C-alpha positions in Angstrom: 0.0 0.0 0.0 2.8 2.4 0.8 5.3 1.9 -2.1 3.4 3.6 -4.9 3.0 6.8 -2.9 6.6 7.7 -3.4 6.5 7.0 -7.1 3.3 9.1 -7.3 4.9 11.9 -5.5 7.8 11.9 -7.9 5.4 12.1 -10.8 3.5 15.0 -9.3 6.7 17.0 -8.7 8.1 16.3 -12.1 4.9 17.2 -13.9 4.3 20.3 -11.7 7.8 21.6 -12.7 7.3 20.8 -16.3 4.0 22.6 -16.4 5.3 25.7 -14.6 8.4 25.8 -16.8 6.4 25.4 -20.0 4.1 28.2 -19.0 6.9 30.5 -18.0 9.5 29.9 -20.8 7.7 28.5 -23.8 6.7 31.1 -26.3 4.9 28.6 -28.6 2.3 27.7 -26.1 1.8 31.2 -24.7 -1.9 32.2 -24.6 -2.9 28.5 -24.5 -4.6 26.9 -21.5 -2.3 24.0 -20.6 -4.0 22.9 -17.3 -7.5 22.9 -15.8 -5.9 23.4 -12.4 -3.7 26.2 -11.1 -0.2 25.2 -12.3 1.4 26.4 -9.0 -0.7 24.1 -7.0 -0.7 20.9 -9.0 2.0 19.2 -7.0 0.6 20.5 -3.7 -3.0 19.3 -4.5 -1.9 15.8 -5.5 0.7 15.4 -2.8 -1.9 16.4 -0.3 -4.3 13.9 -1.7 -1.7 11.2 -1.4 -1.0 12.0 2.2 -4.7 12.0 3.0 -5.3 8.7 1.4 -2.2 7.3 3.2 -3.6 8.4 6.5 -7.0 6.9 5.7 -5.3 3.6 4.9 -3.2 3.8 8.1 -6.4 4.3 10.1 -8.0 1.4 8.4 -5.0 -0.8 9.2 -5.4 0.0 12.8 -9.0 -1.1 12.8 -8.3 -4.1 10.6 -5.8 -5.4 13.2 -8.5 -5.7 15.8 -9.5 -9.2 17.1 -13.2 -8.3 16.7 -14.5 -9.4 13.3 -16.9 -6.5 12.8 -14.2 -3.9 13.7 -11.7 -5.7 11.4 -14.2 -5.6 8.5 -14.7 -1.9 9.1 -10.9 -1.5 9.0 -10.7 -3.3 5.7 -13.4 -1.2 4.2 -11.5 1.9 5.3 -8.3 0.6 3.7 -10.2 -0.1 0.5 -11.7 3.4 0.6 -8.2 4.9 1.0 -6.8 2.9 -1.8 -9.7 3.9 -4.0 -9.1 7.6 -3.1 -5.5 7.2 -4.1 -6.4 5.4 -7.4 -9.0 8.1 -8.2 -6.5 10.9 -7.4 -3.9 9.5 -9.7 -6.4 8.9 -12.5 -7.3 12.6 -12.3 -3.6 13.4 -12.4 -3.2 11.4 -15.6 -6.2 13.3 -17.1 -4.3 16.5 -16.4 -1.1 15.1 -18.1 -3.2 14.0 -21.1 -4.8 17.5 -21.2 -1.3 19.1 -21.1 0.0 16.7 -23.8 -2.9 17.5 -26.2 -2.8 21.2 -25.4 0.9 21.5 -26.3 0.7 19.2 -29.3 -1.5 21.5 -31.3 0.6 24.7 -31.2 3.9 22.8 -31.8 2.4 21.0 -34.8 1.1 24.3 -36.2 4.6 25.7 -35.8 6.3 22.6 -37.3 8.4 22.2 -34.2 9.3 19.2 -32.0 8.3 19.3 -28.3 11.6 18.7 -26.4 9.7 17.5 -23.3 8.0 14.5 -25.0 10.3 12.0 -23.2 9.1 13.4 -19.9 5.5 12.9 -20.9 6.2 9.4 -22.2 7.9 8.6 -18.9 4.8 9.8 -17.0 2.6 7.6 -19.2 4.8 4.5 -18.7 5.0 5.0 -14.9 1.2 5.4 -14.9 0.8 2.0 -16.4 3.1 0.4 -13.9 1.7 2.3 -10.9 -1.9 1.5 -11.8 -1.1 -2.2 -11.8 -0.1 -2.0 -8.1 -3.3 -0.7 -6.5 -5.5 -2.7 -8.9 -3.7 -5.9 -7.7 -3.8 -4.8 -4.0 -7.5 -4.0 -4.2 -8.3 -7.3 -5.9 -6.1 -9.2 -3.4 -7.8 -7.7 -0.4 -11.3 -8.3 -1.8 -10.4 -12.0 -2.6 -8.6 -12.6 0.8 -11.5 -11.6 3.1 -14.9 -13.2 3.3 -17.4 -10.4 3.2 
């Protein structure tokens, strides 16, 4: 449950910096909307979401370790809710990356220029695929391991 949080945080920081630098330094994409969130707050919003979902999962783990079956079930439900929050947050983040990718592609194609930051976007997409496998596997494992 904990390992993807650090990879997610790295992605949030990298994309936040890419977004801010592109907005500040790139003359080709000037006057184009590259994000549906405030670029200065992208990293903060998603890092905060990760910390919150981690705390929800930690709370659920405390309840799940109880000897009482009903309390343990509540704990597992809380863990699953925290994992789903994390999953949803990262999915919204990827929508933001796709939005940025598409918004920068049009002006660069119109100017017949290559985007030099494409390897960063590709790396974010690749990490997204691998990171999404982890919570999907964890959620299915938890649902299969416990008798509800």
